[in-house]
DOSE-492342 format. One record per atom (N, C-alpha, C, CB): x, y negated, z negated; residue in three letters; atom name. Coordinates in nm, 2 decimals. Glycine has a CB too. Example, Ala and Ser with C-alpha at 12.3 -4.5 7.8 and 13.67 -1.06 7.14 Angstrom:
<rs>
+--------+--------+--------+-----+----+
:      u :      v :      w :  aa : at :
+--------+--------+--------+-----+----+
:   1.32 :   0.57 :  -0.78 : ALA :  N :
:   1.23 :   0.45 :  -0.78 : ALA : CA :
:   1.32 :   0.33 :  -0.78 : ALA :  C :
:   1.13 :   0.45 :  -0.90 : ALA : CB :
:   1.28 :   0.22 :  -0.71 : SER :  N :
:   1.37 :   0.11 :  -0.71 : SER : CA :
:   1.29 :   0.00 :  -0.79 : SER :  C :
:   1.41 :   0.06 :  -0.57 : SER : CB :
+--------+--------+--------+-----+----+
</rs>
This chain:
<rs>
+--------+--------+--------+-----+----+
:      u :      v :      w :  aa : at :
+--------+--------+--------+-----+----+
:  -0.42 :   2.98 :  -2.07 : MET :  N :
:  -0.51 :   2.92 :  -2.15 : MET : CA :
:  -0.56 :   3.03 :  -2.25 : MET :  C :
:  -0.63 :   2.86 :  -2.07 : MET : CB :
:  -0.60 :   2.99 :  -2.37 : GLU :  N :
:  -0.65 :   3.08 :  -2.47 : GLU : CA :
:  -0.80 :   3.08 :  -2.47 : GLU :  C :
:  -0.59 :   3.04 :  -2.61 : GLU : CB :
:  -0.86 :   3.20 :  -2.47 : LEU :  N :
:  -1.00 :   3.22 :  -2.47 : LEU : CA :
:  -1.04 :   3.31 :  -2.59 : LEU :  C :
:  -1.05 :   3.28 :  -2.34 : LEU : CB :
:  -1.04 :   3.26 :  -2.71 : PRO :  N :
:  -1.06 :   3.34 :  -2.83 : PRO : CA :
:  -1.19 :   3.41 :  -2.84 : PRO :  C :
:  -1.04 :   3.26 :  -2.95 : PRO : CB :
:  -1.29 :   3.36 :  -2.78 : TRP :  N :
:  -1.43 :   3.42 :  -2.79 : TRP : CA :
:  -1.45 :   3.52 :  -2.67 : TRP :  C :
:  -1.53 :   3.31 :  -2.79 : TRP : CB :
:  -1.37 :   3.53 :  -2.58 : ALA :  N :
:  -1.38 :   3.63 :  -2.47 : ALA : CA :
:  -1.36 :   3.77 :  -2.52 : ALA :  C :
:  -1.29 :   3.59 :  -2.35 : ALA : CB :
:  -1.46 :   3.85 :  -2.52 : GLU :  N :
:  -1.45 :   3.98 :  -2.57 : GLU : CA :
:  -1.41 :   4.09 :  -2.47 : GLU :  C :
:  -1.58 :   4.02 :  -2.64 : GLU : CB :
:  -1.42 :   4.06 :  -2.34 : SER :  N :
:  -1.39 :   4.16 :  -2.24 : SER : CA :
:  -1.34 :   4.08 :  -2.12 : SER :  C :
:  -1.52 :   4.24 :  -2.20 : SER : CB :
:  -1.29 :   4.16 :  -2.02 : LEU :  N :
:  -1.24 :   4.11 :  -1.90 : LEU : CA :
:  -1.36 :   4.04 :  -1.82 : LEU :  C :
:  -1.17 :   4.22 :  -1.81 : LEU : CB :
:  -1.47 :   4.10 :  -1.83 : LYS :  N :
:  -1.59 :   4.04 :  -1.76 : LYS : CA :
:  -1.63 :   3.91 :  -1.82 : LYS :  C :
:  -1.71 :   4.14 :  -1.78 : LYS : CB :
:  -1.62 :   3.89 :  -1.95 : GLY :  N :
:  -1.64 :   3.76 :  -2.02 : GLY : CA :
:  -1.54 :   3.66 :  -1.97 : GLY :  C :
:  -1.64 :   3.78 :  -2.17 : GLY : CB :
:  -1.41 :   3.70 :  -1.97 : ARG :  N :
:  -1.31 :   3.61 :  -1.92 : ARG : CA :
:  -1.33 :   3.57 :  -1.78 : ARG :  C :
:  -1.17 :   3.68 :  -1.94 : ARG : CB :
:  -1.37 :   3.66 :  -1.69 : ARG :  N :
:  -1.40 :   3.63 :  -1.55 : ARG : CA :
:  -1.51 :   3.53 :  -1.54 : ARG :  C :
:  -1.43 :   3.76 :  -1.48 : ARG : CB :
:  -1.61 :   3.54 :  -1.63 : ARG :  N :
:  -1.72 :   3.45 :  -1.62 : ARG : CA :
:  -1.68 :   3.30 :  -1.66 : ARG :  C :
:  -1.83 :   3.49 :  -1.72 : ARG : CB :
:  -1.59 :   3.29 :  -1.76 : ILE :  N :
:  -1.54 :   3.16 :  -1.80 : ILE : CA :
:  -1.45 :   3.11 :  -1.69 : ILE :  C :
:  -1.45 :   3.18 :  -1.93 : ILE : CB :
:  -1.36 :   3.19 :  -1.63 : LEU :  N :
:  -1.27 :   3.14 :  -1.53 : LEU : CA :
:  -1.35 :   3.10 :  -1.40 : LEU :  C :
:  -1.17 :   3.25 :  -1.49 : LEU : CB :
:  -1.45 :   3.17 :  -1.37 : ASN :  N :
:  -1.53 :   3.13 :  -1.25 : ASN : CA :
:  -1.60 :   3.00 :  -1.27 : ASN :  C :
:  -1.64 :   3.24 :  -1.22 : ASN : CB :
:  -1.64 :   2.97 :  -1.40 : SER :  N :
:  -1.70 :   2.84 :  -1.43 : SER : CA :
:  -1.59 :   2.73 :  -1.41 : SER :  C :
:  -1.75 :   2.84 :  -1.57 : SER : CB :
:  -1.47 :   2.75 :  -1.46 : ILE :  N :
:  -1.36 :   2.66 :  -1.44 : ILE : CA :
:  -1.33 :   2.64 :  -1.30 : ILE :  C :
:  -1.24 :   2.70 :  -1.52 : ILE : CB :
:  -1.32 :   2.75 :  -1.22 : LYS :  N :
:  -1.28 :   2.74 :  -1.08 : LYS : CA :
:  -1.39 :   2.66 :  -1.00 : LYS :  C :
:  -1.26 :   2.88 :  -1.02 : LYS : CB :
:  -1.51 :   2.69 :  -1.03 : GLU :  N :
:  -1.62 :   2.62 :  -0.96 : GLU : CA :
:  -1.62 :   2.47 :  -0.98 : GLU :  C :
:  -1.76 :   2.68 :  -1.01 : GLU : CB :
:  -1.59 :   2.43 :  -1.11 : ARG :  N :
:  -1.58 :   2.29 :  -1.14 : ARG : CA :
:  -1.46 :   2.22 :  -1.08 : ARG :  C :
:  -1.59 :   2.26 :  -1.29 : ARG : CB :
:  -1.35 :   2.30 :  -1.06 : LEU :  N :
:  -1.23 :   2.24 :  -1.01 : LEU : CA :
:  -1.24 :   2.23 :  -0.85 : LEU :  C :
:  -1.11 :   2.33 :  -1.04 : LEU : CB :
:  -1.33 :   2.29 :  -0.79 : LYS :  N :
:  -1.35 :   2.28 :  -0.64 : LYS : CA :
:  -1.35 :   2.14 :  -0.59 : LYS :  C :
:  -1.47 :   2.36 :  -0.60 : LYS : CB :
:  -1.41 :   2.04 :  -0.67 : LYS :  N :
:  -1.42 :   1.91 :  -0.63 : LYS : CA :
:  -1.28 :   1.84 :  -0.61 : LYS :  C :
:  -1.50 :   1.83 :  -0.73 : LYS : CB :
:  -1.18 :   1.90 :  -0.66 : PHE :  N :
:  -1.04 :   1.84 :  -0.64 : PHE : CA :
:  -0.97 :   1.89 :  -0.51 : PHE :  C :
:  -0.96 :   1.88 :  -0.76 : PHE : CB :
:  -1.04 :   1.97 :  -0.43 : ASN :  N :
:  -0.98 :   2.02 :  -0.31 : ASN : CA :
:  -0.85 :   2.08 :  -0.33 : ASN :  C :
:  -0.98 :   1.90 :  -0.21 : ASN : CB :
:  -0.84 :   2.19 :  -0.40 : LEU :  N :
:  -0.72 :   2.26 :  -0.43 : LEU : CA :
:  -0.74 :   2.41 :  -0.42 : LEU :  C :
:  -0.66 :   2.22 :  -0.56 : LEU : CB :
:  -0.63 :   2.48 :  -0.41 : SER :  N :
:  -0.64 :   2.63 :  -0.41 : SER : CA :
:  -0.62 :   2.68 :  -0.56 : SER :  C :
:  -0.53 :   2.69 :  -0.32 : SER : CB :
:  -0.70 :   2.78 :  -0.59 : ILE :  N :
:  -0.69 :   2.83 :  -0.73 : ILE : CA :
:  -0.67 :   2.98 :  -0.72 : ILE :  C :
:  -0.82 :   2.79 :  -0.81 : ILE : CB :
:  -0.58 :   3.03 :  -0.80 : LEU :  N :
:  -0.55 :   3.17 :  -0.81 : LEU : CA :
:  -0.55 :   3.22 :  -0.95 : LEU :  C :
:  -0.42 :   3.21 :  -0.74 : LEU : CB :
:  -0.62 :   3.33 :  -0.98 : ASP :  N :
:  -0.63 :   3.39 :  -1.12 : ASP : CA :
:  -0.51 :   3.48 :  -1.13 : ASP :  C :
:  -0.76 :   3.46 :  -1.14 : ASP : CB :
:  -0.42 :   3.45 :  -1.22 : LEU :  N :
:  -0.30 :   3.54 :  -1.24 : LEU : CA :
:  -0.30 :   3.61 :  -1.38 : LEU :  C :
:  -0.17 :   3.45 :  -1.24 : LEU : CB :
:  -0.42 :   3.62 :  -1.43 : SER :  N :
:  -0.44 :   3.68 :  -1.57 : SER : CA :
:  -0.40 :   3.83 :  -1.57 : SER :  C :
:  -0.58 :   3.66 :  -1.62 : SER : CB :
:  -0.36 :   3.87 :  -1.69 : GLY :  N :
:  -0.33 :   4.01 :  -1.71 : GLY : CA :
:  -0.45 :   4.09 :  -1.76 : GLY :  C :
:  -0.21 :   4.03 :  -1.80 : GLY : CB :
:  -0.42 :   4.19 :  -1.84 : GLU :  N :
:  -0.53 :   4.28 :  -1.89 : GLU : CA :
:  -0.59 :   4.23 :  -2.02 : GLU :  C :
:  -0.48 :   4.41 :  -1.91 : GLU : CB :
:  -0.52 :   4.14 :  -2.09 : TYR :  N :
:  -0.57 :   4.09 :  -2.22 : TYR : CA :
:  -0.68 :   3.99 :  -2.20 : TYR :  C :
:  -0.45 :   4.03 :  -2.31 : TYR : CB :
:  -0.80 :   4.01 :  -2.25 : PRO :  N :
:  -0.92 :   3.93 :  -2.22 : PRO : CA :
:  -0.91 :   3.79 :  -2.29 : PRO :  C :
:  -1.04 :   3.99 :  -2.25 : PRO : CB :
:  -0.84 :   3.77 :  -2.39 : LYS :  N :
:  -0.84 :   3.65 :  -2.47 : LYS : CA :
:  -0.74 :   3.55 :  -2.42 : LYS :  C :
:  -0.81 :   3.68 :  -2.61 : LYS : CB :
:  -0.67 :   3.58 :  -2.31 : GLU :  N :
:  -0.57 :   3.49 :  -2.25 : GLU : CA :
:  -0.60 :   3.49 :  -2.10 : GLU :  C :
:  -0.43 :   3.52 :  -2.28 : GLU : CB :
:  -0.58 :   3.37 :  -2.04 : ALA :  N :
:  -0.60 :   3.37 :  -1.89 : ALA : CA :
:  -0.49 :   3.27 :  -1.83 : ALA :  C :
:  -0.74 :   3.32 :  -1.85 : ALA : CB :
:  -0.45 :   3.30 :  -1.71 : THR :  N :
:  -0.36 :   3.22 :  -1.64 : THR : CA :
:  -0.41 :   3.19 :  -1.50 : THR :  C :
:  -0.21 :   3.29 :  -1.63 : THR : CB :
:  -0.41 :   3.07 :  -1.46 : ILE :  N :
:  -0.45 :   3.03 :  -1.33 : ILE : CA :
:  -0.34 :   2.94 :  -1.27 : ILE :  C :
:  -0.59 :   2.96 :  -1.32 : ILE : CB :
:  -0.33 :   2.95 :  -1.14 : ALA :  N :
:  -0.23 :   2.87 :  -1.06 : ALA : CA :
:  -0.32 :   2.78 :  -0.97 : ALA :  C :
:  -0.13 :   2.96 :  -0.98 : ALA : CB :
:  -0.28 :   2.65 :  -0.97 : LEU :  N :
:  -0.34 :   2.56 :  -0.88 : LEU : CA :
:  -0.24 :   2.51 :  -0.78 : LEU :  C :
:  -0.40 :   2.44 :  -0.96 : LEU : CB :
:  -0.28 :   2.49 :  -0.66 : SER :  N :
:  -0.19 :   2.44 :  -0.55 : SER : CA :
:  -0.26 :   2.34 :  -0.47 : SER :  C :
:  -0.15 :   2.56 :  -0.46 : SER : CB :
:  -0.19 :   2.23 :  -0.44 : PHE :  N :
:  -0.25 :   2.12 :  -0.36 : PHE : CA :
:  -0.13 :   2.05 :  -0.29 : PHE :  C :
:  -0.33 :   2.02 :  -0.44 : PHE : CB :
:  -0.17 :   1.98 :  -0.18 : LEU :  N :
:  -0.07 :   1.90 :  -0.11 : LEU : CA :
:  -0.09 :   1.75 :  -0.15 : LEU :  C :
:  -0.09 :   1.92 :   0.04 : LEU : CB :
:   0.03 :   1.68 :  -0.14 : SER :  N :
:   0.03 :   1.54 :  -0.18 : SER : CA :
:   0.13 :   1.47 :  -0.09 : SER :  C :
:   0.05 :   1.52 :  -0.33 : SER : CB :
:   0.11 :   1.35 :  -0.05 : PRO :  N :
:   0.20 :   1.28 :   0.04 : PRO : CA :
:   0.34 :   1.24 :  -0.03 : PRO :  C :
:   0.14 :   1.15 :   0.09 : PRO : CB :
:   0.33 :   1.23 :  -0.17 : ASN :  N :
:   0.46 :   1.20 :  -0.24 : ASN : CA :
:   0.45 :   1.24 :  -0.38 : ASN :  C :
:   0.49 :   1.04 :  -0.23 : ASN : CB :
:   0.55 :   1.23 :  -0.46 : GLU :  N :
:   0.56 :   1.27 :  -0.60 : GLU : CA :
:   0.47 :   1.19 :  -0.69 : GLU :  C :
:   0.70 :   1.27 :  -0.65 : GLU : CB :
:   0.46 :   1.06 :  -0.66 : GLY :  N :
:   0.38 :   0.97 :  -0.75 : GLY : CA :
:   0.23 :   1.01 :  -0.74 : GLY :  C :
:   0.40 :   0.83 :  -0.71 : GLY : CB :
:   0.19 :   1.03 :  -0.62 : GLU :  N :
:   0.05 :   1.07 :  -0.60 : GLU : CA :
:   0.02 :   1.21 :  -0.66 : GLU :  C :
:   0.01 :   1.08 :  -0.45 : GLU : CB :
:   0.12 :   1.30 :  -0.65 : ALA :  N :
:   0.10 :   1.43 :  -0.71 : ALA : CA :
:   0.09 :   1.42 :  -0.86 : ALA :  C :
:   0.22 :   1.52 :  -0.67 : ALA : CB :
:   0.17 :   1.34 :  -0.92 : ARG :  N :
:   0.16 :   1.32 :  -1.07 : ARG : CA :
:   0.03 :   1.26 :  -1.11 : ARG :  C :
:   0.28 :   1.23 :  -1.12 : ARG : CB :
:  -0.03 :   1.16 :  -1.03 : ARG :  N :
:  -0.16 :   1.11 :  -1.06 : ARG : CA :
:  -0.27 :   1.21 :  -1.05 : ARG :  C :
:  -0.18 :   0.98 :  -0.97 : ARG : CB :
:  -0.25 :   1.29 :  -0.95 : TYR :  N :
:  -0.35 :   1.40 :  -0.92 : TYR : CA :
:  -0.35 :   1.50 :  -1.04 : TYR :  C :
:  -0.32 :   1.47 :  -0.79 : TYR : CB :
:  -0.23 :   1.54 :  -1.08 : LEU :  N :
:  -0.21 :   1.63 :  -1.20 : LEU : CA :
:  -0.28 :   1.57 :  -1.32 : LEU :  C :
:  -0.06 :   1.66 :  -1.22 : LEU : CB :
:  -0.26 :   1.44 :  -1.35 : GLU :  N :
:  -0.32 :   1.37 :  -1.46 : GLU : CA :
:  -0.47 :   1.38 :  -1.45 : GLU :  C :
:  -0.27 :   1.23 :  -1.47 : GLU : CB :
:  -0.53 :   1.36 :  -1.33 : LYS :  N :
:  -0.67 :   1.37 :  -1.32 : LYS : CA :
:  -0.72 :   1.51 :  -1.35 : LYS :  C :
:  -0.71 :   1.33 :  -1.18 : LYS : CB :
:  -0.65 :   1.61 :  -1.30 : ILE :  N :
:  -0.69 :   1.75 :  -1.33 : ILE : CA :
:  -0.68 :   1.78 :  -1.48 : ILE :  C :
:  -0.60 :   1.85 :  -1.25 : ILE : CB :
:  -0.57 :   1.74 :  -1.54 : ASP :  N :
:  -0.55 :   1.76 :  -1.68 : ASP : CA :
:  -0.66 :   1.69 :  -1.76 : ASP :  C :
:  -0.41 :   1.70 :  -1.72 : ASP : CB :
:  -0.69 :   1.57 :  -1.73 : ASP :  N :
:  -0.80 :   1.50 :  -1.80 : ASP : CA :
:  -0.93 :   1.57 :  -1.78 : ASP :  C :
:  -0.81 :   1.35 :  -1.76 : ASP : CB :
:  -0.96 :   1.61 :  -1.66 : PHE :  N :
:  -1.08 :   1.68 :  -1.63 : PHE : CA :
:  -1.10 :   1.81 :  -1.71 : PHE :  C :
:  -1.09 :   1.71 :  -1.48 : PHE : CB :
:  -0.99 :   1.89 :  -1.72 : LEU :  N :
:  -1.00 :   2.01 :  -1.80 : LEU : CA :
:  -1.02 :   1.99 :  -1.94 : LEU :  C :
:  -0.87 :   2.09 :  -1.78 : LEU : CB :
:  -0.95 :   1.89 :  -2.00 : TYR :  N :
:  -0.96 :   1.87 :  -2.15 : TYR : CA :
:  -1.10 :   1.80 :  -2.18 : TYR :  C :
:  -0.85 :   1.78 :  -2.19 : TYR : CB :
:  -1.15 :   1.72 :  -2.09 : ARG :  N :
:  -1.28 :   1.66 :  -2.11 : ARG : CA :
:  -1.40 :   1.76 :  -2.09 : ARG :  C :
:  -1.30 :   1.54 :  -2.01 : ARG : CB :
:  -1.39 :   1.85 :  -1.99 : ASN :  N :
:  -1.50 :   1.94 :  -1.96 : ASN : CA :
:  -1.49 :   2.07 :  -2.04 : ASN :  C :
:  -1.50 :   1.96 :  -1.82 : ASN : CB :
:  -1.38 :   2.11 :  -2.09 : PHE :  N :
:  -1.36 :   2.23 :  -2.16 : PHE : CA :
:  -1.28 :   2.21 :  -2.29 : PHE :  C :
:  -1.29 :   2.34 :  -2.07 : PHE : CB :
:  -1.34 :   2.13 :  -2.38 : PRO :  N :
:  -1.26 :   2.10 :  -2.50 : PRO : CA :
:  -1.24 :   2.22 :  -2.59 : PRO :  C :
:  -1.34 :   2.00 :  -2.58 : PRO : CB :
:  -1.32 :   2.33 :  -2.58 : GLU :  N :
:  -1.31 :   2.45 :  -2.66 : GLU : CA :
:  -1.19 :   2.54 :  -2.62 : GLU :  C :
:  -1.44 :   2.52 :  -2.66 : GLU : CB :
:  -1.14 :   2.51 :  -2.50 : ILE :  N :
:  -1.03 :   2.60 :  -2.45 : ILE : CA :
:  -0.90 :   2.53 :  -2.47 : ILE :  C :
:  -1.05 :   2.63 :  -2.30 : ILE : CB :
:  -0.80 :   2.61 :  -2.52 : THR :  N :
:  -0.66 :   2.56 :  -2.53 : THR : CA :
:  -0.59 :   2.58 :  -2.40 : THR :  C :
:  -0.59 :   2.63 :  -2.65 : THR : CB :
:  -0.54 :   2.47 :  -2.34 : PHE :  N :
:  -0.47 :   2.48 :  -2.22 : PHE : CA :
:  -0.32 :   2.45 :  -2.24 : PHE :  C :
:  -0.52 :   2.37 :  -2.11 : PHE : CB :
:  -0.24 :   2.53 :  -2.17 : HIS :  N :
:  -0.09 :   2.51 :  -2.17 : HIS : CA :
:  -0.06 :   2.48 :  -2.03 : HIS :  C :
:  -0.01 :   2.64 :  -2.23 : HIS : CB :
:  -0.03 :   2.36 :  -1.99 : ILE :  N :
:  -0.01 :   2.32 :  -1.86 : ILE : CA :
:   0.13 :   2.29 :  -1.82 : ILE :  C :
:  -0.10 :   2.19 :  -1.82 : ILE : CB :
:   0.18 :   2.35 :  -1.72 : SER :  N :
:   0.31 :   2.32 :  -1.67 : SER : CA :
:   0.30 :   2.31 :  -1.51 : SER :  C :
:   0.42 :   2.44 :  -1.70 : SER : CB :
:   0.40 :   2.24 :  -1.45 : HIS :  N :
:   0.39 :   2.22 :  -1.31 : HIS : CA :
:   0.53 :   2.23 :  -1.25 : HIS :  C :
:   0.32 :   2.09 :  -1.28 : HIS : CB :
:   0.52 :   2.25 :  -1.12 : GLU :  N :
:   0.65 :   2.26 :  -1.04 : GLU : CA :
:   0.62 :   2.19 :  -0.91 : GLU :  C :
:   0.70 :   2.40 :  -1.02 : GLU : CB :
:   0.70 :   2.10 :  -0.87 : MET :  N :
:   0.68 :   2.03 :  -0.74 : MET : CA :
:   0.79 :   2.08 :  -0.64 : MET :  C :
:   0.70 :   1.87 :  -0.76 : MET : CB :
:   0.74 :   2.11 :  -0.52 : LEU :  N :
:   0.83 :   2.16 :  -0.42 : LEU : CA :
:   0.84 :   2.06 :  -0.30 : LEU :  C :
:   0.78 :   2.29 :  -0.36 : LEU : CB :
+--------+--------+--------+-----+----+
</rs>
């Protein structure tokens, strides 16, 4: 995700903590994979689902939630199903 107004790593952490706190309602694991550049962030989400259809619906809910609650952030979302 792109965070153009984050001026420092501390600022990025504050934004990511807000996102992580709001995503807790989805009952998933969240990991911050961001590097040293404060204006970009990467998080990984992990969850279990009984089948691929349910997983896709869950991903759509998360995607909608992020775009609705954080419209100022540019998200680049990709997924992998195992």
